[in-house]
C-alpha positions, -999 to +999 in steps of 0.1 A: -790-454+212-783-477+183-761-507+192-730-510+170-727-546+158-689-541+155-687-541+193-698-577+194-674-588+167-646-570+185-653-585+219-621-597+236-629-633+243-592-641+252-593-616+281-626-630+293-613-666+291-581-657+310-602-641+338-625-671+340-598-697+340-578-680+368-611-674+388-620-711+385-586-720+397-592-697+426-626-713+435-609-748+436-581-734+457-605-718+482-625-750+484-593-769+494-583-742+519-618-740+534-620-778+537-595-776+565-615-751+585-640-763+612-665-735+609-693-744+584-695-707+573-658-709+564-663-742+545-687-726+521-664-697+512-660-711+477-698-707+472-696-670+482-666-665+460-686-680+431-714-656+438-690-626+437-677-639+403-712-641+389-720-606+402-688-594+387-697-609+353-730-591+355-713-558+361-690-565+332-721-570+310-734-536+320-701-518+317-692-530+281-725-515+269-715-480+279-687-462+262-657-458+285-654-421+275-689-415+289-681-434+321-650-414+326-669-381+324-680-390+360-644-399+371-643-372+398-678-382+410-667-418+415-636-405+432-656-383+456-679-412+464-649-434+473-635-407+496-670-404+512-670-441+518-635-439+534-648-412+557-677-434+567-652-462+575-633-438+597-665-427+615-686-458+616-665-486+601-665-522+614-633-530+632-616-564+636-580-575+644-571-540+652-581-526+618-611-505+609-615-511+571-651-522+564-685-508+563-716-530+565-741-526+536-771-548+538-753-575+556-723-574+532-689-563+545-676-539+519-640-526+519-639-492+503-601-492+500-605-518+473-628-495+453-603-466+457-577-486+437-600-483+407-614-448+412-578-435+415-570-450+381-601-435+365-595-401+381-558-400+370-567-411+335-593-383+333-570-357+347-541-364+323-565-367+294-579-332+302-544-318+306-527-335+278-493-321+268-466-331+242-438-327+268-430-344+301-446-331+333-429-311+360-434-316+397-455-285+398-478-299+371-482-331+391-494-314+423-530-321+416-525-358+408-504-360+440-533-346+461-557-369+443-537-398+456-527-383+490-562-379+503-572-416+501-537-426+510-540-408+544-574-422+551-563-458+544-531-454+563-552-444+593-573-476+592-544-488+594-537-506+560-502-499+550-502-524+521-532-509+503-520-473+510-486-482+494-505-499+465-521-465+456-487-449+455-473-477+433-503-474+408-500-436+407-462-437+403-466-462+374-491-440+356-470-409+361-438-425+349-457-438+319-471-404+310-437-389+314-419-369+341-390-345+335-357-359+344-349-332+370-383-335+386-380-373+388-346-370+405-360-345+430-391-367+437-369-398+442-345-380+464-373-365+485-388-399+489-355-414+501-350-386+526-385-393+541-381-430+544-362-429+578-388-405+592-417-428+580-406-454+605-418-432+634-454-430+620-458-468+616-478-488+640-460-513+662-473-543+643-462-528+610-427-522+624-427-558+636-437-571+601-407-552+586-383-565+612-397-600+608-391-598+570-354-595+576-353-622+603-385-644+606-366-670+626-362-645+654-398-651+665-410-683+648-441-687+670-451-651+670-444-624+643-425-648+621-451-676+622-471-666+591-442-662+567-423-693+580-454-715+576-459-701+541-423-708+531-426-744+545-459-749+526-444-737+493-412-757+498-429-789+509-448-790+476-416-800+458-417-802+420-451-818+414-469-810+446-487-832+472-520-834+453-553-816+454-565-812+490-535-832+503-513-804+514-504-811+550-497-774+560-531-765+547-552-794+558-537-795+593-543-758+597-507-747+602-509-722+573-528-690+586-553-669+565-549-695+538-580-684+519-569-648+515-533-636+518-517-670+515-537-687+488-506-690+466-490-710+494-520-734+494-517-738+456-480-743+456-481-769+483-507-789+464-494-784+428-457-779+434-431-758+417-445-768+383-480-757+392-468-725+407-449-717+375-479-724+353-501-702+375-475-673+373-474-678+335-511-674+334-509-642+353-480-630+330-502-637+299-531-618+315-509-588+323-493-588+289-527-591+272-539-561+293-508-542+283-516-550+247-550-536+250-535-504+265-510-501+236-538-506+210-561-480+225-572-453+201-570-424+225-550-412+256-579-418+279-583-455+269-545-458+270-541-445+306-572-463+319-559-496+305-524-490+317-535-481+352-556-513+355-526-533+342-504-517+368-529-526+395-528-563+384-490-564+381-484-549+416-509-571+433-495-603+417-459-592+423-464-581+459-486-611+470-463-638+455-432-620+468-448-618+502-457-655+505-423-665+493-406-644+520-391-620+494-412-590+506-428-580+539-463-593+547-486-564+539-519-581+533-523-576+495-547-601+479-538-623+449-561-612+420-590-636+413-576-662+437-578-646+471-612-648+488-630-615+491-661-600+477-648-564+476-616-573+458-634-596+433-662-572+423-637-543+419-614-564+398-642-576+376-653-540+372-618-531+362-618-560+336-651-546+323-634-513+316-605-531+298-630-550+277-648-517+270-616-501+257-606-532+237-640-535+220-640-499+209-605-497+195-617-501+159-644-475+162-635-440+153-643-415+180-666-386+172 
């Protein structure tokens, strides 16, 4: 296959630079967080994170060479593989801290629920592209997309991982609202969801109920259920306007802040760089999200549009929920902060998603056959 030189000239360097800058900030942040941990393996987390970034960049290099339309032909295959991996997690998965979310592949702990976030987007983009209509969709017409999301939702809820399960729903709802739902159907769906909310309380695990109750009153159990969020709020607040300085955050370095390299990386950053640094980081995320949205709006076909919008929705919800979580504005649900939280599964999947965005962006000037 002949390489089209226009692909190189249309490469989206701005998107790549944004990804790399935020990822570098993440490595520095993880280094600071890991410095406070006694275990040598934990202290070298930043090295592992760097390795995941390099692997992600290699995956990007492969993905941009293959037309996204060809990749999406296998959307349902990717979806089926991700469901199979979730089944393997349920049967043979590695369990820790009361959750069974990982499978071990060659010594690497892989979390299939992270992959599902992306395969759901690809599957929905493929479905709506194949069933394109000029009018809004009814609930009956959304039954198949509903079941596409419901199957992995139930698997992930069983692990249990309420945060990731809800993330699938947020992504799917965003895509469906974007593609268009009839007003009456939307009203029925929202009403049905509100009716089910009280009943969902009875299917939650005890620790999930505890997290929700702690969200409303974290001071009720400051040394137990409320410890995480209270320490996070203290860390963010103690940073003041300009922060305490790199690797000088007391909440972080004295190990008061829990899971500081994953769920609460923003708390580490805010304590060291203050309100000003936190605002700058959020502006960087805003620019990244708006740039991704720009790629979606400039797509030349519906498939590229939905693929890009779905990935943008993934980024938005993860940033919104994670920062809202560490600031005490949302319940603690274990959603990572894109490109900053430590985690190989999350980083590699996000880099793969960015590769698809670059793929769509590069081919926006090329007429489709």
